[in-house]
Structures are given as structure tokens and as C-alpha cells.
N, C-alpha and C positions, 0 to 999 in steps of 0.2 A: 060233826065236827068243823069250825071254822076256823080258818086260819087269818089272822091278824097281822097287819102292819099299822104301827102307829108312829107316827112323826109330827114334827110341829118347828116351828120357826125355823120355813125352808129360804125367809125372804129372798123368793125369785130363782132358788137354786134349785135347777134337777136335773143331776146325773148320772149316766149308765150304771154309778154307783148304787143311786138309790134305787134305778128303773128294775135292777137285778131284783131285789127284793121284793120290788110292785109283783113283780112276773110271778114268784113263789107264793103270793100272801093270796087268798080267797076275797080277802075285803080289803081296803086301805083307810086309814083314819087319822084326818090333819084336823090337829088340837090349832090352830090361826095364825096368823102370822106365812097367810101363803105367799105374799108380794104378788109377781107377776101371774097373772091368772094363767097361764101357759106352765105351772108348775101343776095346777088341777088337771089342767084339757091334758098333757099327756099321762098323769094317771088314770084319768075317766076312761081313756081309749083304752086300756089295759084291763081294768077291773072297778068293780062298781067302788065308790068314792062316799066317806060322810066325810065333812069338814065344818066348821067354824071360823067366823073369820075373825081376827086378830086386830091390836091397838094401830098398827102398819097398813093395814088394809084399807085400799080406795074402794069408792062408793061401787063398782063394780063388783067387788069379791061379797061387799055388805049386801047388795040385792040378790046374790047366786047362794049365800050360804048364811046362816042363823048366827048370834050371837051365843046363844046357848042351843046344843044341841039334845034332846033324851027320846032315848027309842030303846027297844032289844034287840039285843042277839041271841037267839038259842033264848034259855032262860034266865039270860043276866040281861037286869036293868043297867043303863047307862046313861051317864050324863056327863055330859064333853062341853067344854067354855074353854077361851082363852085364856085371861084371867081370872081362876078361881083360887088361888094359894093351894094350901095343904093343910091334912088334920093339926088343927090344934092353931093355925092361922088360916082358916078361909077368908076369902076377901068380899069385902061388904056386900057385894052385889048377891054373894049366894048364902050368906053367913047364915040367915034364917031360916030362907027355903030351904037348904039341906037338911035340917035338921027334922022338917015336919016331911017332906020328901026324898027320902034317903034310898039315892040308887046302891047298887052291888057294888058298882064300880064309878067311879068320880073321876074324870080327866081331865088336865088342864097343860096348858103350853106357858109362856110367857116369859119365865127366870130364863131362860136356857139350861137350867139344872136340874139332870135326869133325877127324879126321885120316883119310887116306889115304898107307899108306906101302910101299912093296917092301923086304918082309923079301929082302934079297940072300942072306943068310946060308940061310936055311929053304925059300927060293925058294918065296913065297907072298905074298899081297897082303891086308893088313888095310884093313879101312874100320872110322871109326866114326863115326858120322852127324850127330854133335853130340846136341843138344836141340830137341827138337818143339814140346816144351810152354812152357811161362809160367813155371815155376818153377826159381829157380835163379839163378846169379851172372852167365850168358849175356847178350850184351846181344842176339845176332840169334838165331831159330830157324833151327834148319838141318835137312834132311834131305837123302839121296844118291837118285839113281835111275839106274840102267843096263842093260844088255842084258846077256844070256847066251845067246850061241849056241855051239852045240857046249861045247866048253871053252875058250871064249874069253871074257873081260869086254869088253863094250864102250861105247860113249858114255856115261861117267859123267859126271854132272849134278850139282853142287850147287845146293839149291834153299835161297833163304834169304829169313827173313818179319821183318817187323818183332815185338818182343813184344808183348801184349797188355796193357793197364791192368791 
């Protein structure tokens, strides 16, 4: 069993509130808009990290992380990208490919809106963890944590924080 912490849109924010949950995970996945690489550096000191760059990320982040990351975690095929859309409204950049290379779990960020949706047509689970940082229109900062055991995604939990001033 692998315990995953999924976050996105930190926009350079990494505080003790996030670090507490990083320490409880086996792996941390970041779905883009990292901001300052001090965020991913802090996470990598504690846990294995998988990340993609987002639209606000600079050349340094784009050199270190890909735009799309496809991998397996135990028996689950994962595709993570920053601007990916969601079931029924996939982004142009993934729309055709997702129909032929269907993951079990499709992860995106960008919207700052937490969403977990079963795509019944493609038979996949979509997750967007919302925004863990302080920058943006969102009123509540959010992350997701869950476990992967074999080919099952279990114990999904929403983590919410107040925005910092």
C-alpha cells in the first residue's frame, strides 16, 4: 500500500501545515504551478516527489519537471498534467490522447477548484486537488490524500486549510 499526498497550485507557498501532511505520506505528487522551487526542494528532502510544471512555472521548473507525467503506482496507471480539464471538458492538449491511452487515474490542477469525478465513459477517475497555496481566487486551500493498494484507490480524504493573510 502506498500513501499519496496530492497537491497543486502552491504558487511558492510551503508551510508547516503542508509539511505535516508530507511527512505522513509515502509519496507526494504535485500537479503544477509550483512557483519557487523551494517548494519542491522542501518536499524532496522528506519524501519521494513526482511533479509536473504549470503555466506560472519558470524555466528552472520546466527543466526539472515535465508537462505530462505518465507512470504506474503499484497497479494504477496515472497521468498527471497541470492543464488537463476534467471529464466532459478535457483540455485540447489531452483530449485525443486520453481516449487512446486511458489511464486509471487522471490528475490535473490549474483551476484552483477541488474535483474528484468518475469518468464513466472512459472508465477512469479524475482528481484535481484544488490549490494548496495562498495565491488565487479560492477561499479555502485544499489537498487530497489517498492510498493505492494494488489496482485500487482507497481512503480518499480532502484536506482543507484557511488561507493565510
